[in-house]
Structure formats: C-alpha cells, structure tokens
C-alpha positions as CSV (number, residue, x, y, z in Angstrom):
1,M,-13.2,-7.7,10.9
2,P,-16.5,-8.5,8.8
3,A,-16.1,-9.1,5.1
4,P,-17.0,-6.2,2.9
5,K,-20.2,-7.0,0.7
6,R,-19.4,-8.3,-2.5
7,R,-21.0,-6.3,-5.2
8,I,-23.7,-8.0,-7.5
9,P,-24.3,-6.8,-11.1
10,T,-27.3,-4.8,-11.5
11,R,-28.2,-5.6,-15.0
12,M,-28.9,-9.4,-15.9
13,N,-27.1,-8.9,-19.1
14,E,-24.2,-7.0,-17.6
15,R,-21.0,-9.1,-18.7
16,A,-18.3,-9.9,-16.2
17,P,-14.8,-9.0,-17.1
18,T,-12.0,-11.4,-17.4
19,L,-9.8,-9.4,-15.3
20,S,-10.2,-7.4,-12.2
21,I,-7.1,-4.7,-11.4
22,V,-7.8,-3.4,-8.0
23,V,-5.6,-0.1,-7.3
24,P,-5.6,1.1,-3.5
25,A,-5.3,5.0,-3.4
26,Y,-5.1,7.4,-0.8
27,N,-4.4,10.9,-1.5
28,E,-3.0,10.0,-5.2
29,A,-4.8,12.7,-7.0
30,S,-1.4,13.9,-8.6
31,R,-0.2,10.2,-9.7
32,L,-3.5,8.5,-10.5
33,P,-4.6,9.8,-14.0
34,G,-1.4,9.0,-15.5
35,T,-1.8,5.4,-13.8
36,L,-5.3,4.9,-15.3
37,V,-4.5,6.1,-18.8
38,A,-1.4,3.8,-18.8
39,I,-3.6,0.8,-18.0
40,R,-6.2,1.7,-20.4
41,D,-3.5,2.3,-23.3
42,Y,-1.6,-1.0,-22.5
43,F,-5.0,-3.1,-23.0
44,A,-5.9,-1.0,-25.9
45,L,-2.4,-1.9,-27.5
46,Q,-2.9,-5.8,-26.7
47,R,-6.4,-5.5,-28.4
48,V,-8.3,-6.5,-25.3
49,P,-12.1,-5.0,-25.3
50,D,-12.9,-2.7,-22.4
51,A,-15.9,-5.1,-21.4
52,E,-12.9,-7.5,-20.5
53,I,-11.2,-5.4,-17.9
54,E,-12.4,-3.6,-14.8
55,I,-10.3,-1.3,-13.0
56,L,-11.0,-0.9,-9.3
57,V,-9.8,2.2,-7.7
58,V,-10.6,1.7,-3.6
59,D,-10.4,5.2,-2.3
60,D,-8.9,4.9,1.0
61,G,-10.5,8.2,2.7
62,S,-8.4,10.4,0.6
63,T,-8.6,14.2,1.7
64,D,-7.5,15.6,-2.0
65,A,-9.1,15.3,-5.2
66,T,-8.9,11.5,-5.7
67,A,-12.4,10.7,-5.6
68,S,-13.7,13.3,-7.7
69,L,-11.2,13.0,-10.2
70,V,-11.9,9.2,-10.6
71,R,-15.5,10.0,-10.9
72,E,-14.7,12.0,-13.8
73,M,-12.6,9.8,-15.5
74,M,-15.4,7.2,-15.4
75,R,-16.8,9.2,-18.0
76,E,-14.3,8.3,-20.4
77,L,-13.1,5.2,-19.3
78,P,-16.1,2.6,-18.8
79,S,-14.1,-0.1,-17.2
80,L,-13.6,2.3,-14.3
81,R,-15.3,1.9,-10.9
82,L,-14.8,3.9,-7.5
83,I,-15.0,2.1,-4.2
84,A,-15.1,4.3,-1.4
85,N,-13.7,3.3,2.1
86,G,-15.3,6.4,3.6
87,R,-12.3,6.9,6.1
88,N,-8.8,5.9,6.0
89,R,-8.5,1.9,6.7
90,G,-5.3,1.0,5.3
91,K,-3.7,-0.4,2.1
92,G,-4.4,-3.8,3.5
93,Y,-7.8,-3.0,3.9
94,S,-8.1,-1.2,0.5
95,V,-6.8,-4.2,-1.3
96,R,-9.0,-6.7,0.5
97,R,-12.1,-4.6,-0.2
98,G,-11.5,-4.5,-3.8
99,M,-10.5,-8.2,-4.2
100,L,-13.8,-9.3,-2.6
101,E,-15.8,-6.9,-5.0
102,A,-13.6,-8.1,-8.2
103,R,-15.9,-9.8,-10.8
104,G,-13.3,-11.0,-13.2
105,P,-11.7,-14.7,-12.6
106,I,-8.6,-13.1,-12.3
107,A,-7.5,-10.3,-10.1
108,L,-4.4,-8.3,-10.2
109,F,-3.8,-5.4,-7.2
110,T,-0.9,-2.8,-8.2
111,D,0.4,0.2,-6.6
112,A,-1.1,3.6,-7.8
113,D,2.2,4.8,-8.9
114,L,2.8,1.7,-11.2
115,S,6.2,1.4,-9.8
116,T,6.2,-2.1,-11.8
117,P,4.8,-1.0,-15.4
118,I,1.6,-2.5,-15.8
119,D,2.9,-4.5,-18.8
120,E,4.8,-6.5,-16.6
121,W,1.2,-8.1,-16.3
122,Q,1.9,-10.6,-18.9
123,K,4.4,-12.1,-16.8
124,L,2.0,-12.6,-13.9
125,N,-0.5,-14.1,-16.3
126,T,1.9,-16.5,-17.8
127,A,2.7,-18.0,-14.6
128,I,-1.2,-18.1,-13.8
129,Q,-1.8,-19.9,-17.2
130,A,1.0,-22.4,-16.4
131,G,-1.5,-23.6,-13.2
132,N,-0.6,-21.5,-10.5
133,D,-3.4,-19.8,-8.1
134,I,-1.0,-16.8,-7.5
135,A,1.7,-14.8,-9.1
136,I,3.6,-12.4,-6.9
137,G,5.9,-9.9,-8.6
138,S,9.6,-9.8,-7.2
139,R,12.1,-7.1,-7.2
140,A,14.6,-9.5,-5.3
141,M,14.9,-12.1,-7.6
142,D,16.7,-10.1,-10.5
143,R,17.8,-6.6,-9.2
144,S,19.0,-5.7,-12.6
145,L,15.5,-5.1,-13.4
146,I,15.1,-2.3,-11.0
147,S,15.7,1.0,-12.7
148,V,15.3,3.3,-9.7
149,H,16.6,1.8,-6.3
150,Q,15.8,2.7,-2.8
151,S,18.1,4.1,-0.5
152,R,20.8,1.8,0.9
153,F,19.0,1.9,4.3
154,R,15.3,1.0,2.8
155,E,16.9,-1.8,1.0
156,I,19.0,-3.5,4.0
157,A,15.6,-3.0,5.9
158,G,13.7,-4.9,3.1
159,I,16.2,-7.6,3.6
160,I,15.9,-7.9,7.5
161,F,12.3,-7.8,7.3
162,N,12.3,-10.7,4.6
163,G,14.5,-12.8,7.2
164,F,11.9,-12.1,9.9
165,V,9.3,-13.2,7.3
166,R,11.1,-16.5,6.7
167,L,11.5,-17.1,10.6
168,I,8.1,-16.1,12.2
169,V,5.9,-17.1,9.5
170,G,7.7,-19.6,7.6
171,L,7.2,-18.1,3.8
172,S,10.2,-18.7,1.3
173,F,9.6,-15.9,-1.1
174,E,12.6,-13.3,-1.8
175,D,10.1,-10.5,-1.7
176,T,7.0,-10.5,-0.3
177,Q,6.2,-6.6,-0.1
178,C,6.2,-5.5,-4.1
179,G,2.7,-4.3,-4.8
180,F,2.2,-6.4,-8.0
181,K,0.3,-9.6,-7.3
182,A,-2.2,-11.8,-9.4
183,F,-4.8,-14.1,-7.9
184,V,-7.2,-16.7,-9.3
185,L,-10.7,-16.1,-8.3
186,P,-12.6,-17.7,-6.6
187,R,-10.2,-20.3,-5.5
188,S,-8.1,-17.5,-3.5
189,R,-11.0,-15.4,-2.2
190,I,-10.8,-17.2,1.1
191,V,-7.7,-15.4,1.8
192,F,-8.9,-12.4,1.5
193,E,-12.3,-13.3,3.5
194,Q,-9.7,-14.4,6.5
195,Q,-7.5,-11.5,6.1
196,R,-7.3,-9.3,9.1
197,I,-4.5,-6.8,8.8
198,E,-5.2,-3.8,7.5
199,E,-2.0,-1.8,6.9
200,F,1.4,-2.3,5.1
201,G,1.9,-5.7,6.9
202,F,-1.0,-7.5,4.9
203,D,1.6,-9.1,2.5
204,P,2.8,-11.7,4.4
205,E,-0.7,-12.4,5.8
206,I,-2.1,-13.4,2.6
207,L,0.8,-15.2,1.4
208,F,0.9,-17.3,4.7
209,L,-3.1,-17.9,4.1
210,A,-2.6,-18.9,0.5
211,K,0.1,-21.4,1.8
212,R,-2.2,-22.5,4.6
213,H,-5.1,-23.3,2.1
214,G,-2.9,-25.2,-0.4
215,L,-2.9,-22.7,-2.9
216,R,0.3,-22.8,-5.4
217,A,1.9,-19.2,-5.5
218,V,5.1,-18.4,-7.6
219,E,7.3,-15.8,-7.3
220,V,8.2,-13.7,-10.7
221,P,10.9,-11.3,-11.2
222,V,9.5,-7.8,-12.6
223,R,11.0,-4.5,-13.3
224,W,10.3,-1.6,-10.7
225,A,11.2,1.9,-9.9
226,H,11.4,3.3,-6.6
227,D,9.1,6.5,-6.2
228,S,10.3,8.9,-4.0
229,A,6.7,10.0,-3.0
230,T,6.2,6.6,-1.2
231,K,3.8,6.5,1.6
232,V,5.7,4.0,3.4
233,R,8.0,5.4,6.2
234,V,10.7,2.8,6.5
235,V,11.3,3.0,10.4
236,R,7.6,3.5,11.7
237,D,6.0,1.1,9.2
238,S,8.8,-1.3,9.5
239,L,8.3,-1.7,13.2
240,R,4.4,-1.9,12.3
241,M,5.0,-4.8,9.9
242,F,7.1,-6.9,12.3
243,E,4.2,-6.6,14.9
244,D,2.1,-7.7,12.1
245,L,4.1,-10.7,11.7
246,L,3.5,-11.7,15.4
247,Y,0.0,-10.7,15.0
248,I,-0.1,-13.7,12.3
249,R,1.4,-16.3,14.0
250,W,-0.9,-15.2,17.0
251,N,-4.0,-15.5,14.8
252,W,-2.8,-18.8,13.7
253,L,-2.1,-20.2,17.2
254,L,-5.7,-19.1,18.4
255,G,-7.0,-20.9,15.1
256,R,-8.4,-17.5,13.5
257,Y,-7.3,-19.2,10.2
258,P,-9.6,-22.0,9.9
259,K,-8.7,-24.2,7.1
260,R,-11.2,-24.4,4.1
261,G,-14.3,-26.8,4.2
262,R,-14.2,-26.8,8.2
C-alpha cells in the first residue's frame, strides 16, 4: 500500500502546530459537531492558542453530510482541516493517512464519538513528556474509569482478543483497541509508513511496529464510555481482527517490516 503524500505548508510563514489531532470519520454527521466543539472548547480553556493545534478530520468516503459539515465548521475553526479518502477505506487507513499528514511534533488520534473525553489527553501528554514515544489509552487497566460499559459479550470478546494479541504478536498491553493514542513524530512516522492493515485490526500492527523499531510505548488508564452507535460489529469484526493478527505475523516472517536504517 503506497504511503499517502504528506502535506507541505503552502505559505513560507505558515506556523506549524505543536499538536495534531486526527479524527477518522465515516458517516459521523450527527456526532462530529459536538466532538469538534468539545475539542475546541477544551484547548481554549487551557489557553492554548488556535495556531498551536490542528484538527484533521479524515473523511472515509462518508455517504452522509460529514464532509460538508466539516467544511462549514472550518469557517469558525481555523485549526480544522478536512482530508477526504474519496471512498471507504477503513479506520486503519484513515488514521494512517491523518498521521502521515500531521504537521505537529506530537499527534493524537481519537474516535469521532470522543468515547474517551478529550481532557484525558493530559494523561497521555504527561507520559509523552516523561520521555515515552507513544502513549496509549487503556480501558482495561482501571475499569472503574468506565462510565458506560459494553455488553458482557463484547467485554469477554475483548479479553479473548487481547489474549490472542499476546500470543500471536507478542504484545503485553492490556488494551490495544482503545481509540485514543498519542505519538511523537517524526520518531513514530515509520510505524505508519509501514502499516498495512486498513480496517479495525490496525492497532496491534502499529504497536507491533513500534516495538520492532525500539520505540518506548506506555499504557495509560483513561476514562471511557461505550457508545451504542459504535460501528464495530463484534462477531464479524472480531474474526477479521483475528485474521489481521495472523497477517501481522506473516508480514513479519516475509520481511515486510524492515527495521529502521536498513
């Protein structure tokens, strides 16, 4: 899969942001306005200038008003950018594209429903400032922080999947699937350049790549609330994600993840 081209600033005096926030979006016209306003209001409350933040909404071929809604909001949110995939490619592809186009030295990706509130970013930032290359939000480390739980069936499926993650790709994280992760760029850029999985199974792949390239990743407990409008279908997508774990292993055996500098 060829790497999407990285955006180059069009003006010589264009100021690069200090934080890029990537929001993958597929048919999110109903939830996205509240998410974007919440992000704007949080950083305004923290007295962070607009120029220091960029929000990249990656529209994954939505068939609703997602793209036009973002264009409208760009008038009042100068930090907002729209990236259009053209057709539906998957969450993994959208995160990858957003990360490769991010201009900030730190990039965070978050789900469009803000199931993890944006103010939990401070926890990840603290971990980054402590010297880690990657900080990933975790629901499993402290389940008392979950305000709305998934069904018991979904939770058990998640626990089983995590066991396969440990067994097949050798990752020791308690929760690889929380959609709230921060990366130091450009050290982590190679992770997304080598990423191949385009759908929901991309999280273990980017963490596997991070480990392979010697990046320091830490798991951080965060607040989280299940949204019943989630697009993850537990049976169908769990099977695909299991196949993706085997695909990661297969790619590694075939040498498709060359180490940095080789």
